[in-house]
C-alpha positions in Angstrom: 115.1 97.4 88.0 116.5 96.4 91.8 113.9 94.7 93.1 115.4 96.1 96.9 111.9 97.6 97.8 109.3 94.4 95.9 111.1 91.5 98.1 110.4 94.0 101.2 107.2 94.5 101.1 106.8 91.1 100.4 107.7 90.2 103.5 106.0 92.9 105.2 102.5 91.1 103.8 103.5 88.2 104.8 104.6 89.9 108.5 101.0 91.4 108.9 99.5 88.1 108.0 101.3 86.6 111.0 99.9 89.6 113.0 96.6 88.6 111.9 97.0 85.2 112.9 98.7 85.8 116.2 95.4 88.1 117.0 93.2 85.4 115.9 94.9 82.8 117.9 94.7 84.5 121.5 91.4 86.5 121.1 89.3 84.7 118.7 86.6 86.6 117.2 86.9 89.3 121.1 89.0 91.4 118.8 89.1 92.7 115.5 92.8 93.9 113.7 92.6 97.3 112.4 96.0 98.3 110.0 95.5 101.3 109.8 97.6 102.5 107.9 101.7 102.6 107.1 104.0 104.5 109.5 107.8 105.0 110.2 109.3 101.7 109.2 105.8 99.6 109.4 102.3 100.3 110.8 100.5 101.6 113.0 97.8 99.3 114.2 94.6 99.5 116.3 91.6 96.6 117.7 88.8 98.5 117.3 87.5 97.0 120.6 90.8 97.3 122.8 91.9 100.3 121.7 94.4 100.4 124.9 96.6 97.6 125.1 99.8 97.1 127.8 103.0 96.0 127.4 102.2 92.3 129.2 99.7 92.1 126.2 101.8 93.4 123.2 104.5 91.0 124.7 101.8 88.0 124.6 101.1 88.6 120.9 104.5 89.1 119.8 105.0 85.2 121.6 102.3 83.7 119.8 103.5 85.2 116.6 107.2 84.1 117.3 105.5 80.5 118.2 103.3 80.1 115.3 106.1 81.5 112.6 108.8 78.4 114.5 105.5 75.9 114.2 104.2 76.4 110.8 107.5 77.7 109.1 105.2 78.6 105.7 101.8 80.0 105.3 99.5 78.0 103.6 97.6 78.8 100.2 94.6 77.8 98.1 92.9 79.6 95.2 90.4 82.7 95.8 86.6 82.5 94.5 84.3 84.8 93.4 82.7 85.0 97.1 85.7 85.7 99.1 86.0 89.1 97.4 82.1 90.0 97.8 82.8 92.2 100.8 84.7 94.4 99.3 81.7 95.4 96.3 83.9 95.3 93.9 83.5 95.2 90.2 82.9 91.3 88.8 86.2 90.1 86.6 87.5 87.3 84.8 90.9 87.6 85.8 92.3 85.1 88.4 92.3 86.5 92.0 95.4 86.1 94.1 95.5 83.0 96.5 93.8 83.2 100.3 95.8 82.9 102.9 96.1 80.1 105.7 98.2 79.8 108.8 97.1 78.1 111.9 93.2 78.8 112.7 93.4 82.4 110.4 92.0 83.0 106.5 92.4 86.0 104.4 92.0 86.7 100.9 95.2 88.5 100.0 95.8 91.3 97.7 99.3 91.1 96.3 102.6 89.0 96.6 103.7 87.9 100.2 106.7 86.2 100.9 104.9 82.3 102.2 108.2 81.0 103.6 108.0 82.4 107.6 112.1 81.7 108.1 112.9 84.6 106.1 110.9 87.0 107.4 112.7 90.4 108.9 113.4 91.4 112.8 109.8 92.8 114.1 108.5 94.1 117.5 105.3 95.4 118.7 105.2 99.0 120.4 102.6 101.3 122.2 101.1 104.4 120.4 98.4 106.6 120.9 95.8 104.7 121.3 97.0 101.3 119.2 100.2 100.1 118.9 103.0 99.8 116.0 104.0 97.1 114.3 107.7 98.0 113.3 109.9 95.6 110.9 113.9 95.7 110.2 114.7 96.0 106.8 116.9 93.3 104.6 117.2 91.5 107.6 118.8 93.5 109.3 118.0 94.0 113.5 115.6 97.8 113.9 117.1 100.3 113.8 116.5 103.1 116.5 113.0 104.6 116.8 112.1 108.2 115.6 109.0 109.3 116.6 106.9 112.0 113.8 104.6 113.4 115.3 103.7 116.0 113.1 103.2 113.6 109.9 101.0 111.8 112.7 98.0 114.5 113.5 98.0 114.6 109.7 97.1 110.7 109.1 94.4 111.3 111.7 93.5 114.5 110.3 92.7 112.1 106.8 90.9 110.1 109.4 88.4 112.5 110.5 88.4 113.5 106.6 86.9 110.0 105.6 84.4 110.2 108.9 82.9 113.3 107.7 82.5 111.6 103.7 81.2 107.9 105.4 84.7 106.7 103.6 87.3 104.4 105.0 87.3 101.3 103.1 87.0 100.7 99.0 83.6 99.2 100.2 82.1 101.9 101.5 83.8 104.1 98.2 82.3 101.6 96.1 79.1 102.1 97.8 78.8 105.4 97.5 79.5 104.8 93.9 77.3 102.3 92.9 74.5 104.4 95.1 75.1 108.1 92.6 76.2 109.7 95.9 80.1 110.4 94.7 79.2 113.9 92.9 78.5 115.1 96.3 81.7 112.8 98.2 83.9 114.9 95.1 82.2 118.2 96.9 83.2 117.7 100.0 86.8 116.0 98.9 87.4 119.0 97.2 86.3 121.6 100.4 88.1 119.4 102.4 91.2 120.1 100.6 89.9 124.2 99.7 89.5 124.7 103.9 92.8 123.6 104.0 95.0 125.5 102.1 92.7 128.5 103.6 93.8 128.2 106.5 97.8 127.4 106.2 97.8 130.7 104.5 96.2 132.2 107.3 99.1 130.6 109.1 101.3 132.1 106.4 100.1 135.7 106.8 100.1 135.4 110.1 103.8 134.7 110.5 105.7 138.3 110.4 108.3 138.1 108.3 108.0 135.4 106.2 109.5 136.3 103.0 109.8 132.5 101.6 107.7 130.0 101.4 109.7 126.2 101.0 107.8 123.4 99.3 108.6 119.8 99.4 107.6 117.0 99.4 107.7 113.1 97.4 107.1 112.7 93.9 103.2 113.0 92.8 102.3 115.0 95.5 100.8 117.9 93.6 102.8 119.9 94.7 102.1 122.0 91.5 99.2 122.9 91.8 99.3 122.7 95.2 101.9 125.7 94.9 99.1 127.9 92.5 96.4 126.7 95.1 98.4 128.5 97.5 99.3 131.8 95.7 95.4 132.1 95.3 94.7 132.4 98.7 97.8 134.2 99.8 96.1 136.8 97.8 92.9 136.6 99.1 95.1 137.1 101.9 96.8 140.8 100.0 99.6 138.8 99.8 101.6 138.7 96.2 103.8 135.8 95.8 106.1 135.0 92.9 107.2 131.3 92.1 110.8 129.2 91.7 112.3 126.2 91.0 115.1 124.4 92.4 115.6 122.1 89.3 117.0 126.0 88.3 119.6 125.2 90.4 121.3 122.0 90.0 124.1 122.6 89.2 126.9 122.0 86.0 126.2 118.1 84.7 130.2 117.9 84.8 130.4 119.0 88.3 127.7 116.9 90.1 130.1 113.9 91.6 129.1 110.7 90.2 128.3 108.0 92.2 129.9 104.4 93.0 128.9 103.1 89.5 129.2 105.8 87.5 126.1 106.9 86.9 124.1 110.4 88.4 122.5 111.1 91.7 120.2 113.9 90.7 117.8 113.5 94.1 120.7 114.4 96.5 120.7 118.0 97.5 125.1 117.6 96.4 123.4 118.2 93.2 122.6 121.8 94.0 124.5 124.7 93.0 124.1 125.4 97.7 126.0 128.4 97.2 124.1 130.3 94.6 121.0 129.7 95.4 122.2 130.7 99.2 123.3 133.8 97.9 120.5 135.1 95.2 117.2 134.1 98.0 119.3 136.3 100.8 119.4 138.8 97.7 115.4 138.4 97.1 114.9 138.6 100.9 116.5 141.9 101.0 115.1 143.3 98.7 117.5 143.0 96.2 117.4 141.7 91.7 118.9 138.5 90.4 119.2 137.2 87.4 116.1 134.7 86.5 117.9 130.4 85.9 117.2 127.7 84.3 118.8 124.3 83.7 118.8 122.6 80.9 118.5 119.3 81.3 120.0 117.9 77.3 123.2 119.6 77.8 123.5 119.5 81.5 124.2 122.9 82.0 122.7 126.3 84.3 121.5 128.9 82.3 121.2 132.5 83.4 118.7 134.7 81.7 118.6 138.0 80.5 115.4 138.6 82.6 115.4 139.6 86.6 113.5 138.9 89.7 112.1 140.9 92.6 110.1 141.1 95.8 108.5 143.6 96.6 108.7 144.4 100.7 104.9 142.9 100.9 105.3 140.1 97.8 106.5 136.3 99.4 108.8 133.9 97.2 107.5 130.1 96.9 110.3 128.0 95.9 109.5 124.6 95.6 111.8 121.3 95.4 112.4 118.0 97.2 114.7 119.3 99.0 113.0 122.4 100.8 112.8 121.3 104.2 116.2 120.3 104.1 118.3 122.0 106.5 121.3 123.3 104.4 119.3 125.3 101.8 118.1 126.9 104.8 122.0 128.2 106.3 122.5 131.8 106.9 118.4 132.4 106.5 116.9 133.9 109.6 114.3 131.7 110.8 111.6 134.5 111.1 112.0 134.4 107.3 110.7 131.8 105.7 107.8 129.1 106.3 108.5 125.1 105.3 105.7 123.1 103.6 105.8 119.3 103.7 102.6 118.0 100.6 102.3 114.4 100.5 99.0 112.3 99.3 99.1 109.7 102.2 95.8 107.6 101.1 93.7 106.8 104.6 91.7 104.1 102.5 91.8 100.6 103.0 91.3 97.7 101.2 90.0 95.7 104.1 90.5 95.1 108.0 94.7 94.5 107.7 95.2 95.9 104.3 95.6 99.7 104.1 96.4 101.1 100.3 99.6 101.5 99.6 100.2 105.1 99.7 103.3 104.5 97.4 101.6 102.6 94.8 98.8 105.7 94.8 101.9 108.4 94.0 102.6 105.6 91.6 99.7 105.0 89.4 99.2 109.2 89.4 103.2 108.8 88.0 101.8 106.7 85.5 99.0 108.6 84.6 100.6 111.7 84.3 103.8 110.7 82.8 102.1 108.5 79.8 99.9 111.8 79.4 102.5 115.1 79.2 105.6 112.7 79.1 104.8 110.2 76.4 106.5 107.1 79.1 104.5 104.2 78.6 103.8 102.2 82.2 107.1 99.9 81.8 109.5 103.4 82.2 107.6 104.9 84.7 107.5 101.7 86.4 111.8 100.7 85.8 112.3 104.4 87.7 110.3 104.2 90.3 112.8 102.6 92.6 115.2 104.6 91.7 113.0 107.9 93.0 111.9 105.9 96.4 115.7 105.8 97.3 115.4 109.2 96.6 112.6 110.1 98.6 114.2 108.0 101.3 117.0 109.9 101.5 116.3 113.2 100.8 112.8 114.2 102.3 111.4 111.6 104.9 114.1 112.4 107.1 113.0 116.5 107.1 109.1 115.6 106.7 109.1 116.7 110.6 110.8 119.9 110.4 107.6 121.6 108.1 106.1 124.3 109.6 102.9 123.4 107.7 102.2 119.4 106.7 99.5 119.1 103.4 97.8 116.0 102.7 96.8 115.7 99.2 94.9 112.9 98.4 91.8 112.4 97.6 89.5 109.8 98.9 88.0 109.1 95.7 90.7 109.5 93.6 91.6 105.8 92.2 88.3 105.7 90.8 89.2 108.2 88.7 92.7 107.7 88.0 91.7 103.6 87.4 90.6 104.2 83.9 93.8 106.6 82.7 95.8 103.6 84.0 94.5 100.1 84.1 94.3 100.2 80.9 98.9 101.3 80.6 99.8 98.7 83.1 97.8 95.9 80.9 99.8 96.2 77.8 103.3 96.7 80.6 105.7 93.8 81.4 104.3 91.0 83.6 105.8 92.0 87.0 104.7 92.0 91.0 104.2 96.1 91.1 102.4 95.7 87.5 99.9 92.5 88.8 99.6 94.6 92.2 98.1 97.7 90.7 96.1 96.2 88.5 94.3 94.4 91.3 94.3 97.1 93.1 92.1 99.5 90.8 90.6 96.3 89.4 88.6 96.3 93.2 87.4 100.2 92.4 84.4 101.4 90.3 85.1 103.9 88.0 83.8 107.4 88.6 82.9 110.1 85.2 86.1 112.4 85.0 83.7 115.3 84.0 83.3 116.2 87.6 86.5 116.7 88.6 86.5 120.5 89.5 89.0 122.5 87.0 91.2 123.6 90.3 91.4 120.0 91.4 95.0 118.8 92.4 93.9 115.3 90.6 93.7 117.5 87.1 97.4 117.6 87.1 97.7 114.2 86.6 94.3 113.3 84.4 94.8 116.6 82.7 92.3 119.5 82.1 93.5 121.9 84.6 92.5 125.6 84.6 96.0 126.1 85.6 98.8 125.9 83.2 102.1 124.0 83.9 
């Protein structure tokens, strides 16, 4: 497995710690840094006591970061003690915790591997944004790329923050406190209710847009697209609109027609693997009331299969078309813009470990996938982790660049889910090969008290991963 993402992540954590140390050096206890969530090529941050920072103040913080970087050269560490983790209300464990980090007069518990050598950090900058600022971090030591805003994605994250306030949970401490006080049933019910309300609003919006015949749904791995699609179909039916479903996987080219990569392997995450001509032609036919033969794809033989049965859309029906390329303009080429609706779905957790350690969205999705792959595909945690790097590359190239094209975004993260997934994922991870990803996920899951999964509704997106869903997949 290539370690490109891991090396970048280790350096990123060091930059965040450097920022924390610089703010502590300038403001002492007068300001509290909150690393709110990952965003774009870095993190969205706020100072709790001062939401708006001037360019001059951000320059001062940035200059202090560079000064500390030169003067200290390395982050120091000491072994973690049990009291370093007491503020999380986490379960007691006997395993060794990651060390405490120290720089200048700043000290912080760590929860994953962090680069200690400050001389090898990537380029970074602080940029005003919304109520706070962005910490942008360049990849692989290169200069920072041109900044591209993602206002729709940011608004979805702000919505989830509002949900956290409704649920009174923004950190692992808050979640563990509710679990210990037996308040988790209400937490589950309200979390699921917020999802239900959002999907209902989406269905209403689709129905208000006259002329919609195709609904494209796209999102990264383990976002819960399949369950979301089924729940959306129900809410469309509540509005009197029936739907039919197609998967983009059925439109893969025959394997011998897919151009290989430089190393000879096939990149099935690339849009060039899709039979675009057939897909566009048949979408146009369906929109105009014609019938087309159903398709399937034989992944064993690498061949398209045209089936005997046909599919068509009645005048009042819509087609739900799910696949990772659903937001790519190449897919919609030739279609009238009023005939389709685009949805982006992802699991963007807003839960924080502490003020400067947001729970990684990528890690949360990987835990979902480890559980699902073991339950339904017979894969070990090692198998899933070894594939994750390739999946992440595919998302960066084929999904994330088009997310702002969406007409609607849906956040499938559930604030309580890691307390459910822990009992499934932790045993699998403990038998996996030792590496920084496995160790980080074990550390993360060890912070949560568990919740009995019998309280999770059968229609929950979480059921797609842990089983016993009311839906058939």
